[in-house]
C-alpha positions as CSV (number, residue, x, y, z in Angstrom):
1,M,67.3,33.5,54.3
2,A,67.9,30.1,52.8
3,R,67.6,28.6,56.2
4,R,64.2,30.2,56.8
5,K,62.9,28.8,53.5
6,R,64.1,25.4,54.4
7,N,62.3,25.6,57.8
8,I,59.1,26.7,56.2
9,L,59.3,24.0,53.6
10,A,60.1,21.4,56.2
11,G,57.1,22.6,58.3
12,I,54.8,22.2,55.3
13,A,56.1,18.8,54.5
14,S,55.7,17.6,58.0
15,Q,52.0,18.5,57.9
16,S,49.8,15.7,56.5
17,C,47.8,16.7,53.4
18,K,44.3,15.3,53.8
19,L,41.5,15.2,51.2
20,E,37.9,15.8,52.4
21,M,35.6,13.2,50.7
22,T,32.3,14.5,52.1
23,P,31.9,17.5,49.7
24,M,32.9,15.3,46.7
25,I,30.2,12.7,47.6
26,D,27.6,15.4,48.1
27,V,28.3,16.9,44.7
28,T,28.2,13.4,43.1
29,F,24.8,12.7,44.6
30,L,23.4,16.1,43.6
31,L,24.5,15.4,40.0
32,L,22.9,12.0,40.1
33,I,19.6,13.4,41.4
34,F,19.7,16.2,38.7
35,F,20.2,13.7,35.9
36,M,17.5,11.4,37.2
37,C,15.0,14.3,37.4
38,T,15.8,15.6,33.9
39,L,15.7,12.2,32.2
40,K,12.9,11.8,29.6
41,F,12.1,8.4,28.3
42,K,11.5,8.1,24.6
43,T,7.9,7.6,23.7
44,L,6.9,5.1,21.0
45,E,6.7,6.9,17.7
46,G,4.4,5.7,15.0
47,K,2.2,3.7,17.3
48,L,-0.8,2.7,15.3
49,S,-4.0,1.2,16.4
50,A,-4.7,-2.0,14.4
51,F,-7.2,-4.7,14.2
52,L,-5.1,-7.6,15.5
53,P,-6.1,-11.3,15.2
54,K,-8.0,-12.6,18.2
55,D,-6.8,-16.2,17.9
56,V,-3.1,-15.4,18.5
57,G,-1.5,-14.0,21.6
58,V,-1.9,-14.0,25.3
59,N,-5.7,-13.8,25.5
60,T,-6.8,-16.0,22.7
61,S,-10.4,-16.4,21.7
62,D,-11.9,-18.3,18.8
63,A,-12.6,-15.9,15.9
64,I,-15.7,-16.8,14.1
65,P,-15.1,-16.3,10.3
66,K,-17.9,-14.6,8.5
67,E,-18.9,-15.7,5.1
68,K,-18.7,-12.9,2.6
69,I,-21.1,-12.3,-0.2
70,E,-18.9,-12.1,-3.3
71,I,-20.3,-10.1,-6.3
72,R,-18.2,-11.0,-9.3
73,M,-18.5,-9.0,-12.5
74,D,-17.5,-10.4,-15.9
75,I,-17.9,-9.2,-19.4
76,R,-20.1,-11.6,-21.4
77,T,-20.2,-9.5,-24.5
78,A,-17.7,-6.6,-24.9
79,G,-19.8,-4.2,-27.1
80,A,-18.4,-1.1,-28.8
81,K,-17.5,2.3,-27.4
82,V,-19.6,5.1,-28.8
83,K,-19.7,8.8,-28.2
84,P,-21.9,10.0,-25.3
85,K,-24.8,11.2,-27.5
86,G,-24.6,8.0,-29.6
87,K,-23.4,9.7,-32.7
88,G,-20.7,7.7,-34.5
89,A,-18.1,5.4,-33.3
90,Y,-15.6,6.2,-30.6
91,T,-12.2,7.3,-32.1
92,Q,-8.7,7.8,-30.8
93,E,-9.1,11.6,-31.2
94,D,-11.9,11.5,-28.6
95,A,-9.7,9.7,-26.2
96,D,-7.0,12.3,-26.7
97,A,-9.5,15.1,-26.0
98,K,-10.5,13.2,-22.8
99,N,-14.2,13.0,-23.9
100,R,-16.3,10.6,-22.0
101,F,-17.6,7.5,-23.8
102,V,-20.4,5.0,-23.3
103,F,-20.9,1.5,-24.6
104,D,-23.6,0.5,-27.1
105,D,-26.5,-1.8,-26.2
106,S,-24.6,-4.9,-27.3
107,R,-22.5,-4.9,-24.1
108,V,-23.5,-7.5,-21.6
109,I,-22.2,-7.8,-18.0
110,R,-22.6,-11.0,-16.0
111,Y,-23.1,-10.6,-12.3
112,S,-22.3,-13.7,-10.1
113,I,-23.6,-13.5,-6.5
114,G,-22.7,-16.8,-4.9
115,P,-24.0,-19.5,-7.1
116,K,-26.6,-17.2,-8.8
117,Q,-25.7,-15.5,-12.1
118,T,-27.6,-12.8,-13.8
119,T,-27.2,-9.9,-16.3
120,D,-29.8,-7.7,-14.8
121,L,-29.0,-5.1,-12.1
122,A,-32.6,-5.3,-10.7
123,E,-32.0,-9.0,-10.1
124,V,-28.7,-8.2,-8.4
125,E,-30.6,-5.8,-6.1
126,R,-33.2,-8.5,-5.2
127,T,-30.6,-11.1,-4.5
128,L,-28.6,-8.7,-2.3
129,K,-31.8,-7.8,-0.4
130,T,-32.3,-11.5,0.3
131,F,-28.8,-12.0,1.6
132,F,-29.0,-8.8,3.7
133,A,-32.3,-10.0,5.3
134,Q,-30.6,-13.2,6.3
135,D,-27.7,-11.6,8.0
136,P,-27.3,-7.7,8.1
137,T,-23.8,-7.9,9.5
138,R,-22.5,-10.0,6.6
139,P,-19.7,-8.3,4.6
140,A,-19.8,-8.0,0.8
141,T,-17.0,-8.1,-1.7
142,I,-17.1,-6.7,-5.2
143,D,-14.8,-8.5,-7.6
144,P,-14.6,-6.7,-11.0
145,R,-12.8,-8.7,-13.8
146,E,-11.0,-7.5,-16.9
147,G,-13.0,-5.2,-19.1
148,I,-15.2,-3.8,-16.3
149,V,-15.1,0.0,-16.1
150,V,-15.5,2.2,-13.0
151,T,-19.1,3.2,-13.8
152,D,-20.1,-0.5,-13.7
153,V,-18.5,-1.0,-10.3
154,V,-20.1,2.2,-9.0
155,D,-23.6,0.9,-10.1
156,V,-23.1,-2.3,-8.1
157,L,-21.6,-0.3,-5.1
158,D,-24.7,2.0,-5.1
159,I,-27.0,-1.0,-5.0
160,A,-25.1,-2.7,-2.2
161,M,-25.1,0.5,-0.1
162,N,-28.8,1.2,-0.8
163,V,-29.6,-2.4,0.4
164,G,-27.8,-1.6,3.6
165,F,-24.4,-3.3,3.5
166,K,-21.8,-1.5,5.6
167,D,-18.7,-3.6,5.1
168,I,-17.9,-3.6,1.4
169,T,-14.5,-4.5,0.1
170,F,-13.0,-4.7,-3.4
171,V,-11.0,-7.5,-4.8
172,G,-8.6,-7.1,-7.8
173,S,-7.6,-9.8,-10.2
174,Y,-4.9,-10.1,-12.7
175,E,-6.4,-12.9,-14.7
176,K,-6.5,-12.6,-18.4
């Protein structure tokens, strides 16, 4: 029996053991094709459209700067805060109660539009109409200074929009 086992083992050892490479290459190519088909490229996240400068980059063109109309608002005379109906002086209790307030007639605001200065809103409107008639695409800038409240800015904004200005920006200042 032992002899038989030796003969069987000798017969197996004498046969050459050969690996078939064709099925292994086929499986490798199939896996490669599978991964190529299922691959998804990452899309750009957070891509925003922006107004980029025209004078820098591959296709440069000369950007023509537009002159802005600057409407500067300053306090000439501060005036005093009074209650909305004009009865009595404005107190801290009114501020705590979140009541609205107005200024008395002694408050004067100076409006500067280019070199021209005025304290009258009607004059501001006439001046803005003149500038708008010269160039309707011209942008406007409202520059309120210290002491100007929102209602004053809204009055000038309403005038600018009624005249026809479309591009209106605001400028802040930290001057004291």
